[in-house]
N, C-alpha and C positions, 0 to 999 in steps of 0.2 A: 187485179189485186182483190182479195176478198176482204171481208170486214174484219177478219181476225189479223190479218197482216197490217192493215191500217192502224188498228188499236196499239199493237205491240211491234214497233219496228224491228227489223231483223238485228239480232246480236252481232252478226258477222260484220257489218258496217261500224259498230261501235269499237269492236276489237281491233279492226284495222286502223281505225283513227288513232287508237291508243298506241299501237305499234308505231306508227309514223311519227307521233309526238315524243315517243321515247328515242326513236333514231336521231330526230332532230336535236334533242337534248344533248345525246352522246356527242354529235358532231360539235356542238358549241363547247362542251367540256373539253374534248380533245384539242379544239382549236386554242382555247384559253391555256392548256398545258404547254402546246407547243410555243406559244408566245412568251410564257414564263420562262422556258428553257433557253429560248433564244435571247432574251433579256439577261439571264444569267451569264451566258457565253460572252456576250457583248461586255458585260461589266468585267469579267476576267481579263478579257483581251484589253480592254482599256487600262486596267491596273497593271499588267504587265508592260504595256507600253510606257506608262507613265514612270515605272520604276527604272526603266533603262538598264543602265549597267551599275546601279547602287546595290550594296549589299544589305541585307537583312539585319536587324539587330542580333539575330541568333548567330549569323555568320560572322558578325563582328565580335561578338563574346567568344567564339570558338577561336578566332584569330589571337585575341588578347590572351585566352587561357593558354594556348600554345607558346606564345612569347613568353608568358611567366614561367612556364615549365622550363623553357629553354634557358632562362635568367637563372633559375634555382640550379640546373644542371651545370652551367658554367660557373657558378660560384663553388659548387661542390668540388668541381676539378681543379679550380683555381686556388685553392687554399692550403695550407699546411694544417693538418689535424691538431686539434688541441684536445686531448682526451682527459677527461676528469671522472672520477668516480661518482656513481649515483647511489643513494640510499633511500630506502623507503621506511616509513615509521609503522611499527607494529605496536598497537596499543594492548595492553595486559590489564584486565580488570583487577580490582582489589580482591585479596583472598580473606574470607572470613570463616569463623566456625561458631557453632551455637553451643552454648554452656548452659546446662540445666541447673538451676539452683532449688534446693528443697524449701519447703515450708519452714519459717522461723517460729520457734516456739520459746515461751518464756516461762519459768518456774516462779511461782509467788507462793506466799503463804497467807491463807485465808483463816479467818477464826470463825467457827460454826458450832451448833449445838448438835452433839452427838448422842445417840442412845446408847447406854452402857451394856445393854444385853446383846444386840446385833450389829452394832457399829454403824447403823444407817446415820445419814445427815438428815436432821428432822427440823431445820431452821424453819420457824414460823408455823409449824403444824405438829407441836408436841403433844398436845391433848389428842389430836386426831389418831397419832401413832399409837398413844397409850390405849385408846378405844378399840383400835383396829387390832392390836397384836397382844394387848395386856402386858407390854413392857412398861416397867414403872419408873426406871432409873434413866437419868440423862445427865450429861455434862455440857456447860455452857462455855463460850469462848476457847474451844479447843483449837490449837493450830494444826492446820491440814495444808499440805503442799499440793498446789494446783498448777496446771499447766494451761497457758493461754497462747493462741495463736496471734503472732505479730504480723506476719505476712504470708500470703498464699505462695505456692512454688511459681517459679517464673523462668524464662528462656532469656539469655542474653547474647546478642550477636557480637562477638569480639573480633577485632581485626587482626589478621595474623601478618599479612603483607599489604603495603599500600598499592594503589594503581600506579602503573608506570608505562612510559613509551621507550621502546627499543628501536634504535636505528640499526637497520639490517642492510648489508651491502647488497645491490640490485644490479651491479654491472657497471660497464665503462661507456661513456658517450662522448662523442666530439662536441664540445660547445658551440662549434661554429655551424657545422652542418647536420649535426644529430644522429651522425652514423654511430650505430652500436658496434662495439668491438665483440667478437665471438669469445665465448667463454674458453674455447680451446686455445686461443691466442694468448689470453690473459694468463692462463695457467703455465705457459711456457716461459 
């Protein structure tokens, strides 16, 4: 061996060691996996052996359900039908309409100062009107018809018909078994 080989050991030996370690690890993993599968199989075999001939809850429920269906079928065939009419309720909402009401006005008589030349109402500013227009005549306490709004226009909702329920024939059923009579048979 030369000096170079002694300082740097061959890479081949390290790679071989690593491969062998991986192979060994894989063997242990495979072995553990096989043991787990064997344990699961043993558990299944033991549970089957312990159950023996017993039914599961699902099987018991299926048997009970079948028995109930048979009992209902026996009742349906072993009675005389007692047919009765069946009705459903249909609700009808109230009917309303909107009525529009106009504004309400009230006529009153007010007393004012009026210019005798132009007829303008000059309450409280007679001198200003004279200065502005040159009109000199006026009358006081002159009755004048005036309109005052008492109320604004409004809309009223007025009932036309109250809400009510209607009973509507829906068919005929046997009160014992619930069998529905065909409409063609009822019409005959």
